C-alpha positions as CSV (number, residue, x, y, z in Angstrom):
1,X,163.6,28.8,110.2
2,X,159.9,28.2,109.8
3,X,160.0,29.5,106.2
4,X,162.8,27.0,105.4
5,X,160.9,24.2,106.9
6,X,157.7,25.0,105.1
7,X,159.6,25.4,101.8
8,X,161.2,22.0,102.2
9,X,157.8,20.4,103.1
10,X,156.0,22.0,100.1
11,X,158.9,20.9,97.8
12,X,158.7,17.3,99.0
13,X,154.9,17.3,98.6
14,X,155.3,18.7,95.1
15,X,157.9,16.0,94.2
16,X,155.7,13.3,95.4
17,X,152.7,14.6,93.4
18,X,155.0,14.9,90.3
19,X,156.2,11.4,90.7
20,X,152.6,10.1,91.0
21,X,151.7,12.0,87.9
22,X,154.7,10.5,86.0
23,X,153.7,7.0,87.1
24,X,150.2,7.5,85.7
25,X,151.6,8.9,82.5
26,X,153.9,5.9,82.1
27,X,150.9,3.5,82.3
28,X,148.9,5.5,79.7
29,X,148.6,4.2,76.1
30,X,150.8,6.0,73.6
31,X,149.3,9.1,72.0
32,X,148.1,9.0,68.4
33,X,150.4,10.5,65.7
34,X,150.1,14.1,64.6
35,X,149.0,15.0,61.1
36,X,151.8,16.2,58.8
37,X,149.5,19.0,57.8
38,X,149.4,20.3,61.4
39,X,153.2,20.2,61.5
40,X,153.6,22.2,58.3
41,X,151.0,24.7,59.4
42,X,152.9,25.2,62.7
43,X,156.3,25.6,60.9
44,X,154.8,28.1,58.4
45,X,153.3,30.1,61.2
46,X,156.4,29.9,63.4
47,X,158.7,31.1,60.5
48,X,156.2,33.8,59.6
49,X,156.2,35.1,63.2
50,X,160.0,35.2,63.2
51,X,160.2,37.0,59.8
52,X,157.5,39.4,61.0
53,X,159.4,40.2,64.2
54,X,162.6,40.8,62.3
55,X,160.8,43.0,59.8
56,X,159.3,45.0,62.6
57,X,162.7,45.4,64.3
58,X,164.2,46.5,60.9
59,X,161.3,49.0,60.4
60,X,161.8,50.5,63.9
61,X,165.6,50.9,63.4
62,X,165.0,52.5,60.0
63,X,162.5,54.9,61.6
64,X,165.0,55.8,64.4
65,X,167.7,56.5,61.8
66,X,165.3,58.7,59.8
67,X,164.5,60.8,62.9
68,X,168.2,61.5,63.7
């Protein structure tokens, strides 16, 4: 029972801390915009990682088939 009580207590404290942080964030000025160049670089890198992962998976499967 003491574990349950401590879990509930810690959860309530966490919720209060989260609510206080959200209140501070709501009063903060809006963030500046992000450069379009940064967005494009992120998209290119993200797509490159996906293509690289799929290429690696294809290469491993091809290697397994060759060993059989």
